[in-house]
Every structure is written in structure tokens, then in C-alpha cells.
PDB file as gemmi writes it, atoms N, CA and C in Angstrom:
CRYST1    1.000    1.000    1.000  90.00  90.00  90.00 P 1                      
ATOM      1  N   UNK A   1      26.552 -18.025  27.256  1.00  0.00           N  
ATOM      2  CA  UNK A   1      25.720 -17.010  27.865  1.00  0.00           C  
ATOM      3  C   UNK A   1      25.589 -15.796  26.946  1.00  0.00           C  
ATOM      4  N   UNK A   2      26.707 -15.316  26.397  1.00  0.00           N  
ATOM      5  CA  UNK A   2      26.667 -14.170  25.499  1.00  0.00           C  
ATOM      6  C   UNK A   2      25.865 -14.482  24.241  1.00  0.00           C  
ATOM      7  N   UNK A   3      25.945 -15.730  23.788  1.00  0.00           N  
ATOM      8  CA  UNK A   3      25.199 -16.118  22.596  1.00  0.00           C  
ATOM      9  C   UNK A   3      23.691 -15.986  22.838  1.00  0.00           C  
ATOM     10  N   UNK A   4      23.230 -16.415  24.005  1.00  0.00           N  
ATOM     11  CA  UNK A   4      21.812 -16.312  24.335  1.00  0.00           C  
ATOM     12  C   UNK A   4      21.376 -14.850  24.447  1.00  0.00           C  
ATOM     13  N   UNK A   5      22.223 -14.020  25.003  1.00  0.00           N  
ATOM     14  CA  UNK A   5      21.906 -12.595  25.118  1.00  0.00           C  
ATOM     15  C   UNK A   5      21.800 -11.971  23.734  1.00  0.00           C  
ATOM     16  N   UNK A   6      22.739 -12.304  22.852  1.00  0.00           N  
ATOM     17  CA  UNK A   6      22.698 -11.771  21.484  1.00  0.00           C  
ATOM     18  C   UNK A   6      21.441 -12.213  20.755  1.00  0.00           C  
ATOM     19  N   UNK A   7      21.054 -13.475  20.910  1.00  0.00           N  
ATOM     20  CA  UNK A   7      19.840 -13.981  20.273  1.00  0.00           C  
ATOM     21  C   UNK A   7      18.609 -13.249  20.798  1.00  0.00           C  
ATOM     22  N   UNK A   8      18.545 -13.012  22.104  1.00  0.00           N  
ATOM     23  CA  UNK A   8      17.409 -12.305  22.690  1.00  0.00           C  
ATOM     24  C   UNK A   8      17.320 -10.890  22.149  1.00  0.00           C  
ATOM     25  N   UNK A   9      18.430 -10.186  22.106  1.00  0.00           N  
ATOM     26  CA  UNK A   9      18.444  -8.815  21.596  1.00  0.00           C  
ATOM     27  C   UNK A   9      18.054  -8.804  20.129  1.00  0.00           C  
ATOM     28  N   UNK A  10      18.559  -9.750  19.354  1.00  0.00           N  
ATOM     29  CA  UNK A  10      18.252  -9.821  17.930  1.00  0.00           C  
ATOM     30  C   UNK A  10      16.763 -10.059  17.712  1.00  0.00           C  
ATOM     31  N   UNK A  11      16.173 -10.974  18.463  1.00  0.00           N  
ATOM     32  CA  UNK A  11      14.751 -11.271  18.316  1.00  0.00           C  
ATOM     33  C   UNK A  11      13.902 -10.082  18.753  1.00  0.00           C  
ATOM     34  N   UNK A  12      14.304  -9.420  19.801  1.00  0.00           N  
ATOM     35  CA  UNK A  12      13.556  -8.256  20.283  1.00  0.00           C  
ATOM     36  C   UNK A  12      13.594  -7.142  19.236  1.00  0.00           C  
ATOM     37  N   UNK A  13      14.742  -6.915  18.644  1.00  0.00           N  
ATOM     38  CA  UNK A  13      14.863  -5.905  17.597  1.00  0.00           C  
ATOM     39  C   UNK A  13      14.023  -6.231  16.383  1.00  0.00           C  
ATOM     40  N   UNK A  14      13.940  -7.510  16.058  1.00  0.00           N  
ATOM     41  CA  UNK A  14      13.130  -7.930  14.925  1.00  0.00           C  
ATOM     42  C   UNK A  14      11.663  -7.627  15.192  1.00  0.00           C  
ATOM     43  N   UNK A  15      11.197  -7.853  16.401  1.00  0.00           N  
ATOM     44  CA  UNK A  15       9.814  -7.564  16.758  1.00  0.00           C  
ATOM     45  C   UNK A  15       9.492  -6.090  16.616  1.00  0.00           C  
ATOM     46  N   UNK A  16      10.428  -5.237  17.025  1.00  0.00           N  
ATOM     47  CA  UNK A  16      10.236  -3.792  16.913  1.00  0.00           C  
ATOM     48  C   UNK A  16      10.122  -3.394  15.452  1.00  0.00           C  
ATOM     49  N   UNK A  17      10.950  -3.958  14.604  1.00  0.00           N  
ATOM     50  CA  UNK A  17      10.905  -3.657  13.169  1.00  0.00           C  
ATOM     51  C   UNK A  17       9.573  -4.110  12.579  1.00  0.00           C  
ATOM     52  N   UNK A  18       9.104  -5.272  12.970  1.00  0.00           N  
ATOM     53  CA  UNK A  18       7.823  -5.759  12.456  1.00  0.00           C  
ATOM     54  C   UNK A  18       6.680  -4.837  12.863  1.00  0.00           C  
ATOM     55  N   UNK A  19       6.667  -4.409  14.112  1.00  0.00           N  
ATOM     56  CA  UNK A  19       5.624  -3.483  14.554  1.00  0.00           C  
ATOM     57  C   UNK A  19       5.714  -2.156  13.807  1.00  0.00           C  
ATOM     58  N   UNK A  20       6.917  -1.673  13.557  1.00  0.00           N  
ATOM     59  CA  UNK A  20       7.083  -0.418  12.822  1.00  0.00           C  
ATOM     60  C   UNK A  20       6.558  -0.549  11.395  1.00  0.00           C  
ATOM     61  N   UNK A  21       6.820  -1.682  10.753  1.00  0.00           N  
ATOM     62  CA  UNK A  21       6.311  -1.890   9.396  1.00  0.00           C  
ATOM     63  C   UNK A  21       4.786  -1.943   9.380  1.00  0.00           C  
ATOM     64  N   UNK A  22       4.200  -2.616  10.346  1.00  0.00           N  
ATOM     65  CA  UNK A  22       2.735  -2.684  10.432  1.00  0.00           C  
ATOM     66  C   UNK A  22       2.166  -1.288  10.668  1.00  0.00           C  
ATOM     67  N   UNK A  23       2.766  -0.536  11.583  1.00  0.00           N  
ATOM     68  CA  UNK A  23       2.303   0.821  11.858  1.00  0.00           C  
ATOM     69  C   UNK A  23       2.401   1.695  10.611  1.00  0.00           C  
ATOM     70  N   UNK A  24       3.493   1.565   9.870  1.00  0.00           N  
ATOM     71  CA  UNK A  24       3.644   2.317   8.624  1.00  0.00           C  
ATOM     72  C   UNK A  24       2.572   1.959   7.613  1.00  0.00           C  
ATOM     73  N   UNK A  25       2.279   0.675   7.491  1.00  0.00           N  
ATOM     74  CA  UNK A  25       1.238   0.234   6.560  1.00  0.00           C  
ATOM     75  C   UNK A  25      -0.109   0.808   6.955  1.00  0.00           C  
ATOM     76  N   UNK A  26      -0.453   0.754   8.229  1.00  0.00           N  
ATOM     77  CA  UNK A  26      -1.731   1.297   8.700  1.00  0.00           C  
ATOM     78  C   UNK A  26      -1.794   2.801   8.467  1.00  0.00           C  
ATOM     79  N   UNK A  27      -0.694   3.499   8.694  1.00  0.00           N  
ATOM     80  CA  UNK A  27      -0.674   4.947   8.474  1.00  0.00           C  
ATOM     81  C   UNK A  27      -0.891   5.283   7.002  1.00  0.00           C  
ATOM     82  N   UNK A  28      -0.236   4.548   6.118  1.00  0.00           N  
ATOM     83  CA  UNK A  28      -0.414   4.784   4.679  1.00  0.00           C  
ATOM     84  C   UNK A  28      -1.849   4.488   4.261  1.00  0.00           C  
ATOM     85  N   UNK A  29      -2.412   3.422   4.784  1.00  0.00           N  
ATOM     86  CA  UNK A  29      -3.801   3.077   4.482  1.00  0.00           C  
ATOM     87  C   UNK A  29      -4.745   4.166   4.969  1.00  0.00           C  
ATOM     88  N   UNK A  30      -4.534   4.664   6.170  1.00  0.00           N  
ATOM     89  CA  UNK A  30      -5.393   5.715   6.714  1.00  0.00           C  
ATOM     90  C   UNK A  30      -5.302   6.983   5.881  1.00  0.00           C  
ATOM     91  N   UNK A  31      -4.098   7.341   5.476  1.00  0.00           N  
ATOM     92  CA  UNK A  31      -3.920   8.549   4.665  1.00  0.00           C  
ATOM     93  C   UNK A  31      -4.597   8.387   3.313  1.00  0.00           C  
ATOM     94  N   UNK A  32      -4.500   7.212   2.729  1.00  0.00           N  
ATOM     95  CA  UNK A  32      -5.129   7.013   1.420  1.00  0.00           C  
ATOM     96  C   UNK A  32      -6.648   7.040   1.532  1.00  0.00           C  
ATOM     97  N   UNK A  33      -7.200   6.616   2.658  1.00  0.00           N  
ATOM     98  CA  UNK A  33      -8.644   6.656   2.848  1.00  0.00           C  
ATOM     99  C   UNK A  33      -9.143   8.078   3.096  1.00  0.00           C  
ATOM    100  N   UNK A  34      -8.336   8.865   3.778  1.00  0.00           N  
ATOM    101  CA  UNK A  34      -8.736  10.238   4.079  1.00  0.00           C  
ATOM    102  C   UNK A  34      -8.664  11.090   2.813  1.00  0.00           C  
ATOM    103  N   UNK A  35      -7.644  10.861   2.022  1.00  0.00           N  
ATOM    104  CA  UNK A  35      -7.518  11.437   0.683  1.00  0.00           C  
ATOM    105  C   UNK A  35      -7.625  12.938   0.548  1.00  0.00           C  
ATOM    106  N   UNK A  36      -8.823  13.471   0.418  1.00  0.00           N  
ATOM    107  CA  UNK A  36      -9.019  14.859   0.027  1.00  0.00           C  
ATOM    108  C   UNK A  36      -8.749  15.898   1.093  1.00  0.00           C  
ATOM    109  N   UNK A  37      -8.522  15.514   2.325  1.00  0.00           N  
ATOM    110  CA  UNK A  37      -8.339  16.522   3.382  1.00  0.00           C  
ATOM    111  C   UNK A  37      -6.914  17.068   3.377  1.00  0.00           C  
ATOM    112  N   UNK A  38      -6.694  18.080   4.180  1.00  0.00           N  
ATOM    113  CA  UNK A  38      -5.371  18.680   4.299  1.00  0.00           C  
ATOM    114  C   UNK A  38      -4.384  17.783   5.029  1.00  0.00           C  
ATOM    115  N   UNK A  39      -4.895  16.692   5.581  1.00  0.00           N  
ATOM    116  CA  UNK A  39      -4.020  15.778   6.310  1.00  0.00           C  
ATOM    117  C   UNK A  39      -2.972  15.161   5.391  1.00  0.00           C  
ATOM    118  N   UNK A  40      -3.358  14.900   4.162  1.00  0.00           N  
ATOM    119  CA  UNK A  40      -2.418  14.295   3.212  1.00  0.00           C  
ATOM    120  C   UNK A  40      -1.214  15.211   2.996  1.00  0.00           C  
ATOM    121  N   UNK A  41      -1.477  16.491   2.804  1.00  0.00           N  
ATOM    122  CA  UNK A  41      -0.372  17.430   2.599  1.00  0.00           C  
ATOM    123  C   UNK A  41       0.491  17.533   3.853  1.00  0.00           C  
ATOM    124  N   UNK A  42      -0.126  17.535   5.025  1.00  0.00           N  
ATOM    125  CA  UNK A  42       0.624  17.629   6.271  1.00  0.00           C  
ATOM    126  C   UNK A  42       1.530  16.410   6.456  1.00  0.00           C  
ATOM    127  N   UNK A  43       1.009  15.231   6.170  1.00  0.00           N  
ATOM    128  CA  UNK A  43       1.807  14.013   6.302  1.00  0.00           C  
ATOM    129  C   UNK A  43       2.947  14.025   5.291  1.00  0.00           C  
ATOM    130  N   UNK A  44       2.652  14.424   4.057  1.00  0.00           N  
ATOM    131  CA  UNK A  44       3.692  14.477   3.025  1.00  0.00           C  
ATOM    132  C   UNK A  44       4.779  15.475   3.400  1.00  0.00           C  
ATOM    133  N   UNK A  45       4.382  16.612   3.952  1.00  0.00           N  
ATOM    134  CA  UNK A  45       5.371  17.605   4.393  1.00  0.00           C  
ATOM    135  C   UNK A  45       6.263  17.039   5.499  1.00  0.00           C  
ATOM    136  N   UNK A  46       5.655  16.311   6.436  1.00  0.00           N  
ATOM    137  CA  UNK A  46       6.450  15.709   7.507  1.00  0.00           C  
ATOM    138  C   UNK A  46       7.412  14.658   6.964  1.00  0.00           C  
ATOM    139  N   UNK A  47       6.953  13.844   6.032  1.00  0.00           N  
ATOM    140  CA  UNK A  47       7.830  12.836   5.432  1.00  0.00           C  
ATOM    141  C   UNK A  47       8.971  13.514   4.693  1.00  0.00           C  
ATOM    142  N   UNK A  48       8.658  14.582   3.961  1.00  0.00           N  
ATOM    143  CA  UNK A  48       9.701  15.321   3.255  1.00  0.00           C  
ATOM    144  C   UNK A  48      10.731  15.891   4.225  1.00  0.00           C  
ATOM    145  N   UNK A  49      10.256  16.390   5.365  1.00  0.00           N  
ATOM    146  CA  UNK A  49      11.180  16.926   6.373  1.00  0.00           C  
ATOM    147  C   UNK A  49      12.077  15.837   6.936  1.00  0.00           C  
ATOM    148  N   UNK A  50      11.518  14.666   7.189  1.00  0.00           N  
ATOM    149  CA  UNK A  50      12.324  13.554   7.701  1.00  0.00           C  
ATOM    150  C   UNK A  50      13.387  13.153   6.685  1.00  0.00           C  
ATOM    151  N   UNK A  51      12.998  13.089   5.413  1.00  0.00           N  
ATOM    152  CA  UNK A  51      13.949  12.730   4.356  1.00  0.00           C  
ATOM    153  C   UNK A  51      15.072  13.767   4.276  1.00  0.00           C  
ATOM    154  N   UNK A  52      14.726  15.041   4.396  1.00  0.00           N  
ATOM    155  CA  UNK A  52      15.748  16.095   4.363  1.00  0.00           C  
ATOM    156  C   UNK A  52      16.736  15.940   5.525  1.00  0.00           C  
ATOM    157  N   UNK A  53      16.209  15.634   6.714  1.00  0.00           N  
ATOM    158  CA  UNK A  53      17.083  15.459   7.877  1.00  0.00           C  
ATOM    159  C   UNK A  53      17.992  14.251   7.691  1.00  0.00           C  
ATOM    160  N   UNK A  54      17.432  13.154   7.176  1.00  0.00           N  
ATOM    161  CA  UNK A  54      18.245  11.955   6.939  1.00  0.00           C  
ATOM    162  C   UNK A  54      19.339  12.234   5.910  1.00  0.00           C  
ATOM    163  N   UNK A  55      18.993  12.954   4.852  1.00  0.00           N  
ATOM    164  CA  UNK A  55      20.003  13.284   3.835  1.00  0.00           C  
ATOM    165  C   UNK A  55      21.087  14.192   4.412  1.00  0.00           C  
ATOM    166  N   UNK A  56      20.675  15.162   5.231  1.00  0.00           N  
ATOM    167  CA  UNK A  56      21.644  16.068   5.844  1.00  0.00           C  
ATOM    168  C   UNK A  56      22.582  15.311   6.788  1.00  0.00           C  
ATOM    169  N   UNK A  57      22.069  14.262   7.403  1.00  0.00           N  
ATOM    170  CA  UNK A  57      22.890  13.464   8.313  1.00  0.00           C  
ATOM    171  C   UNK A  57      23.743  12.444   7.560  1.00  0.00           C  
ATOM    172  N   UNK A  58      23.530  12.330   6.249  1.00  0.00           N  
ATOM    173  CA  UNK A  58      24.304  11.380   5.447  1.00  0.00           C  
ATOM    174  C   UNK A  58      23.798   9.964   5.525  1.00  0.00           C  
ATOM    175  N   UNK A  59      22.540   9.774   5.953  1.00  0.00           N  
ATOM    176  CA  UNK A  59      21.971   8.447   6.066  1.00  0.00           C  
ATOM    177  C   UNK A  59      21.185   8.094   4.799  1.00  0.00           C  
ATOM    178  N   UNK A  60      21.076   6.821   4.473  1.00  0.00           N  
ATOM    179  CA  UNK A  60      20.327   6.424   3.272  1.00  0.00           C  
ATOM    180  C   UNK A  60      18.838   6.695   3.463  1.00  0.00           C  
ATOM    181  N   UNK A  61      18.162   7.119   2.402  1.00  0.00           N  
ATOM    182  CA  UNK A  61      16.742   7.436   2.464  1.00  0.00           C  
ATOM    183  C   UNK A  61      15.882   6.415   1.738  1.00  0.00           C  
ATOM    184  N   UNK A  62      16.485   5.425   1.158  1.00  0.00           N  
ATOM    185  CA  UNK A  62      15.698   4.423   0.436  1.00  0.00           C  
ATOM    186  C   UNK A  62      15.969   3.054   0.989  1.00  0.00           C  
TER     187      UNK A  62                                                      
END                                                                             
């Protein structure tokens, strides 16, 4: 019974990761298409802030 529960949780987590990767790809594509607007700088600033928080928490950033 526990084995089946672990498999279900593992598969569900994998699906979430796949959706996150797809969402990230679409976001990068959208930003590259928008290009010249201020949106690129805003997105880059947000990514930089996330990286700073991860580093401050001692988590890997790569």
C-alpha cells in the first residue's frame, strides 16, 4: 500500500515539474519576442531578485 502511495506522489510531482518547465520555456519565448520593451528589464530584475533570495537561503541557483 505504501509503495503505491509513493509511486502516486512521485508521478504527481513529476507532472508538476514538467508543467513548470513548459511554463518557463513559454515565458522565455514570450520575453524574447517582446524584446525591446521595458518588460525584459522587469523580468530580469525579478529573476535577479529570486537568485539573490535563493543564495541568501543557501540554496543552489544553478
